[in-house]
C-alpha positions as CSV (number, residue, x, y, z in Angstrom):
1,M,-30.0,18.7,-13.0
2,K,-30.8,15.4,-12.1
3,A,-31.0,13.8,-9.0
4,A,-28.9,10.3,-8.4
5,S,-31.1,7.2,-8.3
6,S,-30.9,4.7,-5.9
7,K,-29.2,2.2,-8.3
8,D,-26.7,4.7,-8.7
9,N,-26.1,5.3,-5.2
10,R,-25.8,1.7,-4.8
11,L,-23.4,1.5,-7.6
12,Y,-21.5,4.2,-5.8
13,K,-21.5,2.6,-2.5
14,W,-20.0,-0.5,-4.1
15,L,-17.4,1.1,-6.4
16,Y,-16.2,2.9,-2.8
17,L,-16.1,-0.2,-1.0
18,T,-14.3,-2.2,-3.5
19,L,-11.5,0.7,-4.1
20,R,-11.4,1.3,-0.4
21,S,-11.3,-2.2,0.6
22,G,-8.8,-3.2,-1.9
23,I,-6.4,-0.5,-1.0
24,A,-6.6,-1.3,2.8
25,C,-5.9,-5.0,1.7
26,S,-2.8,-3.8,0.0
27,L,-1.5,-1.8,2.9
28,C,-2.0,-4.6,5.2
29,L,-0.1,-7.1,3.1
30,V,2.7,-4.6,2.0
31,C,3.3,-3.6,5.5
32,L,3.3,-7.1,7.0
33,G,5.7,-8.2,4.2
34,F,7.9,-5.5,5.0
35,I,7.9,-6.1,8.9
36,L,8.4,-9.8,8.1
37,F,11.5,-9.3,5.6
38,G,12.8,-6.8,8.3
39,I,12.5,-9.7,10.7
40,T,13.5,-12.8,8.9
41,K,14.9,-11.6,5.2
42,A,12.9,-14.5,4.1
43,E,11.7,-15.0,0.2
44,F,8.2,-15.7,1.5
45,A,8.0,-11.8,3.0
46,K,9.0,-10.9,-0.7
47,S,5.9,-12.8,-1.8
48,I,3.8,-11.0,0.6
49,I,4.7,-7.6,-0.4
50,T,4.6,-9.1,-4.2
51,L,0.7,-9.9,-3.5
52,G,-0.2,-6.5,-1.8
53,I,1.4,-4.5,-4.8
54,L,-0.9,-6.9,-7.2
55,I,-4.0,-6.5,-5.2
56,L,-3.4,-2.7,-5.3
57,V,-3.0,-3.2,-9.4
58,L,-5.9,-5.1,-10.0
59,T,-8.1,-2.8,-7.6
60,P,-9.0,-0.6,-10.3
61,L,-9.8,-3.4,-12.7
62,L,-12.4,-4.9,-10.5
63,S,-14.1,-1.9,-10.0
64,V,-14.4,-1.1,-13.7
65,V,-15.7,-4.8,-14.0
66,L,-18.4,-3.9,-11.2
67,A,-19.4,-0.8,-13.3
68,M,-19.8,-2.9,-16.2
69,V,-21.9,-5.2,-14.8
70,N,-24.3,-2.6,-13.7
71,F,-24.2,-1.3,-17.0
72,L,-25.3,-4.7,-18.5
73,M,-27.9,-4.9,-15.8
74,E,-29.4,-1.4,-17.1
75,K,-28.3,-2.3,-21.0
76,D,-26.5,0.9,-21.5
77,K,-24.6,-0.2,-24.8
78,L,-22.4,3.2,-25.0
79,Y,-21.2,2.7,-21.2
80,I,-20.7,-1.4,-21.8
81,G,-18.4,-0.7,-24.6
82,I,-16.3,1.9,-22.9
83,S,-16.1,-0.5,-20.1
84,I,-15.0,-3.0,-22.3
85,A,-12.6,-1.0,-23.8
86,I,-10.8,0.1,-20.5
87,V,-11.0,-3.3,-19.3
88,C,-8.9,-4.4,-22.1
89,I,-6.4,-1.6,-21.9
90,L,-5.9,-2.4,-18.2
91,V,-5.4,-6.3,-18.9
92,L,-3.1,-5.3,-21.8
93,G,-1.1,-3.0,-19.7
94,L,-1.0,-5.2,-16.8
95,V,0.0,-8.4,-19.2
96,L,2.7,-6.1,-20.8
97,A,4.4,-4.9,-17.4
98,L,4.4,-8.7,-16.5
99,V,6.4,-9.8,-19.4
């Protein structure tokens, strides 16, 4: 079994940070929105909740794009193609969900 290279470790670290910060940011916005909605019942609070959910949905897309950039730098054509297909599926699902 091959040991992970430093490039792989760097990619894993970036993906970990991306997913973790996206989820934390989303959680903070949704909680803030719920608190504001409980206090004020304002439409602005609903917008904050929606933004938090949108960030949660876009977080996996960002991680796939980061991996794709890494594969582009390594010139790994198979994984570039797979990443492009996954990005297309995620974007199509997001567009269909919003329509």
